[in-house]
N, C-alpha and C positions, 0 to 999 in steps of 0.2 A: 544450563547442562550439569555443572555441578551438583544443584539439586536433585536432578534425576539419576545421576551416579551413586549419590548417598540412598535415595530412596530403593535404587535396586538394591546395593550392598545389604541396606537394613531389612529387605523385603527376603533376601535369600537366609540371613539369622532367624528370622521370623519363622519361614518355613521348615527350618528345623527345629523351632520351639514348637510348633503347631504339631508336628509328629511327635515329639516327647511330651506333649500335652494330652494328646488323645493316649499316648500308650500308659499315661500315668493315670487318667482317669478310668482306662479299662482295669489296672491293676487293683485301682482302690475300689472300683464298683464292684469289683469280684469279691470283696472281703465284707461288704455290708451287710447286717443284719436290720433289714428294715421293718421299722415298727410303724404304720400310718398316723398313729397318734403322737410319735415322736419326732418333731422335725431333726434333732440332733442325729439319729439314725439315717436322715437321707444325704447327709453330707459327704461331699469327694468335692476333690477340685484336680480340674484338668487345665483352663485356662485362670480361671478364677484363684484368688489367694486364700479365701477362708472356709473353703465347704461350699459356696455361692451355686457351684456349678451343680452338686446335688441336689440344694432345696430348689434351685429353679426347674431342673428337669422332671422332680417328682411334682411341683405344684402344676408345671403347665401339661403335664401328664393325666391330671385330673380334671381337667378345664372342659365341660361341656359345650360341645359346637367351637371347637378354636379355630382362630382366622389364622393363625401360622406366623401372626406379625411381632415385632418387637419395635420399642423405639430406646434407644440409651443416650443418655445426655452425660458427658464426661466417659468419652469411647474409650479415651487414649489412642493407642496404635491399632486399636482392633483386635491385637488378640490377648490381652493382658485386661479383662475387663470382664462384666456380668452378661454378656450376650454373645461372646465370641461362641460358647458352647452351642446355643441355638443356631447361629449363622453357619456353624461348620460341621457339628455333627450332627445337629437335627434338621439343616436344611430350611431354617425359617428365613423369610424376607424381612426387609427391615431398617430402619434408620441407625446411624451409628454417629452420632455430634460429638465435636471435640473443638476445643478454642484454641489448643497448639496447632500451628497451621504444619508442622513438619510430622507431629503423630497421625494427624489427620491424613495429609499426603499417603503416609506408608499406609495407613487403614484403608484409602481408596485404593490405592495399587495393588494390595492384597486382596479384597474385596473380589477386583475386577476380575482375578484370575480365579479365585475361589469359589465365591457365590455372587453372581450378577445382580442378584436380588436384594443387596445389601447396598443402599446408597449410602456414602460418608460425605458429611457436610462440615465445614471449617467455620462454626460460629461459636462466639465468645457470648453465651446464651445469658439476656438479663431480662428484665420485666419489660422494657419497651421492644424486643424483638420475640420474645417467647411466643407470638401470634403467628411467625410464618411458620413455626410446628404443625401448624392446620394444614397449610398447601402442602407441606412437602409429605404428611401421614397420607398414607392410603384408607386408614381406620381411625376412627375417633374410640373406639373399644378395642384396640390390641388386647394379645395374649400377655404380654409383659412389659413394664417400664420400668428402666432403671435410671436413677438420677444420681448422681455421685461429682459434686462439683468442690466438695469442701470450701464451703461459703454459704452462698445466699440459698441455699436448697428450699427450706421451707417457703420462703417467698416466690420461686419459682413455681413449687408444686403446687402452690396456690392459683398462680395462673393458669397453669395448666390444666388446673379443674374449671377455672373460669372459661378456657377457651373451649371446655367441652367433652374433653377426653376421661374416659373411665375405664381404664385398662382394667384384665382380670387379674393381674398379679404387679404388687409394686414392691421392689426393692429399693431402699434409701439406707443412705450411711446414716450414722447416729455417732453423736460424740459422748463416749462415756463419761468424760471428765466433769460432766455436768451432773452426775449422780443419775441413780433410776428413780428419783421422784420429782427432782426439778423441772419444771417444764419451762424451757426457754430456749431463744435461739438469739444469734446474735443482730444484731441493728443493720437492717439493709445498706449496703454500698454499691452500687452499679459497677465499681471499678475493683471491688474487693479480690485479692488474691492472697491464699494462705502464706504465710510465712513459715516454711519447713526450717530454716534455719535458727532463727530469733526463739528469743525467751518466750515469747507468746503464740508460739504454734498450736495450742490449744484451743486457741478462741476462733473457733469456725464452727459451722453446723448448726444442729438441732439436737436437744435431747432425746431420749426414748420415750419420755413421759411426753415432751410435746409434740413428737409425732404420733403418739397414740391417740392423744387427745384430739389433734387435728383430723387422723384419719377418719375417726368414729364419727365426727360430723358430717362426713360424707358417704357414711354406710361402710367402711371398710371394716375387715377383722385383723385384728393383730393375728400374725401366724408366729412368729417368732425371733430371735435374734440369733446371728450364728454364733457360734463355739467360740469364736476368738473374738467378740466384742465389736465386730466392724460394722456389719449390715443386720437392717430389720426388712421383715416381710411382710407385706400386707396383701390382702385379697378381697374380693367384691363376692359376696357369699352367693348370689342368684347365677354365677357363672359356675358353680360347684355343686354337688351333691351336698344336700343338707348334712347327713349323718357325718360324711367327712370332714365338713366343716366344723359341726358342733364337736366332735372328737379331739380335734387338736390338743395337746398339749405341749406347748413351745416353751423353749427357755426366754424367760421374761428381761432380765438384764445379765449381761458379762463384761468386765473389765475389758478394755480393749487391749490386746496381747501386744501392740507394739508400743503403746503408750506407756504402758507398766514396763514395759522392759529399756524404755527410753528414761522414763524418771523413776522407776524403782519407787513406786509408792502408790497408793491407792487412790481413787479418783478424788477423794476430798480434798488432799494435801494437793491434788494438781490442779484442782480448782481455785486452789488460794494463789495461784500464779496470774491468774486472768479474771479474779474476781472485782478489781478496779474496772475491768471495761464495761461498757454499756450492754445490755441485753434487754432483748423483749421477751416479756412473759404471754407464752401462747394458752 
């Protein structure tokens, strides 16, 4: 009973947040001067934190024969993520997968009221259970997939491809502390949880060079990173008009805004705090 009450109260707060997010998006959208070739001009934030809503909205709007389905792994509460815009503002159906039970419960409660086409699952995803995604998904070629778990992202993305998934657009978090050219990721640990409070908070995820090398082997084209240095976007060229794909001139690398603020130094110095840890070259 207590959990239900907590979920209800959190949902009330989230509904206020949703109204604010939609208003924020409308206000920022109205000021955009969009250039199809420059992804930075697509950015706006309603539910997302770093302009991802705008990049996402623009890219899915360019997909040929869209299926209006998304998958997000690391969906949090359902409203503070990369797919809330698609679910709430665009009416997409999809899957929101989250390892934290309370966050997933809230997501499920909210989406049951806002968009019943969104299924919310409480799963701590790893290589051993990622195949369950095949059973839950309505399509192996959804319009959009977002992966943000602050840890084994590389290994899970590889398994997602091994399961046959080929999304039109993929958004992944990258770790700018690894620099623009190092092709690195952490060693796989099925129980990995990022240490937000410790000195080694910067040990997580994948470098931008690592992601670019990895996705290229599957035929994906790099689009951009967001202007705050958090997420990278890739697309499957065959789902878009060639002229659009060839014309994209996106930002290649950006220091993570939050890590710069926390550590007050560039990526090179940040990396020294974790350089003793074990990495895998991609």
